[in-house]
N, C-alpha and C positions, 0 to 999 in steps of 0.2 A: 418528488422522486427528484436526484443528484446527475448531473452527467459525467461519466468517468472519462477521462482522458491519462492517455500516459505517454511519459518520454518516449525519444526512441532508445535511451539506455537501461530505462525498465524495458522496453517490450525486446531488448536486447539477452539482458538478463533472464526473462522471461522462457526465451526459444533454448537455453541453456540447459531447462529442468527437464527432469523426466516426466512423463508421461503422467504418473501418478501423482507429483509433485505438483506438478502444474495444473489437474483438475481442483486439487483441493484449495492453489493460491487463487483461481482463477472463481471458487467458490467465495471464496474471503472478498476478492475484489468487487465480483456482482453483487454481493451483500451490504456495500457504502453506498450504492447507488439507491437504497432505502434508508438507510440508517448512517450517517459517515461518521459518526462518532459512538459505535456498540460497545456493548459492555465487554471490557476488558484493553478495550483501546488506552494509549499513552501517551500523554504529550512530552514530546521531545524537548528535552531543557537545553540550554545553551545554545540555543542558536536565534539567530536574529529572529528567524522566520517561526511562525507556529506551523509545525510540522508534529503528524502525530506518526502511530505506527500499531499495527495491529500485527498477533501472531498467527500463523498456520504449521503447526508441525515447529519445524526446525526452521521453518522459515520466516521470515520479516518481510511487512508492505510499508513502507516511511511514502508517508499523503500530505498533499494540503487542500486543505476545505478554504471554497471561497464561498459561504452562506449567502452574498449578494444576487449573486448569479448562480448560485445552485450546483457549483462546479466541485469535480473531486480530481487532483489532480497527482495523476500514483508518479512517486519519483526514483522510488529504488525498489528493489526487491530483490533478498539475496539471503544465502544462509546464516544463519545468526551470528557466528565466530567473525564475518567478514562485514557485515553491511554497517556497523558503526565508525569503520576506517574511513 
């Protein structure tokens, strides 16, 4: 089991989502505690840090994984058109 941590900026982004979208995104985030690299995960390129991305409908969750201490750190949550800017 991995522990999930969420940055303040990601919490702020989550608070802006509609209830239906929030439920879907929370379900995707909860699944990361069991498997931090589920099917469909993509490793982001061009960044010095190893970040991953999962999809939840039109929304994306950007996160980092620390396998040594079993932590998944959620960095960003947002719509696919805005998340990579």
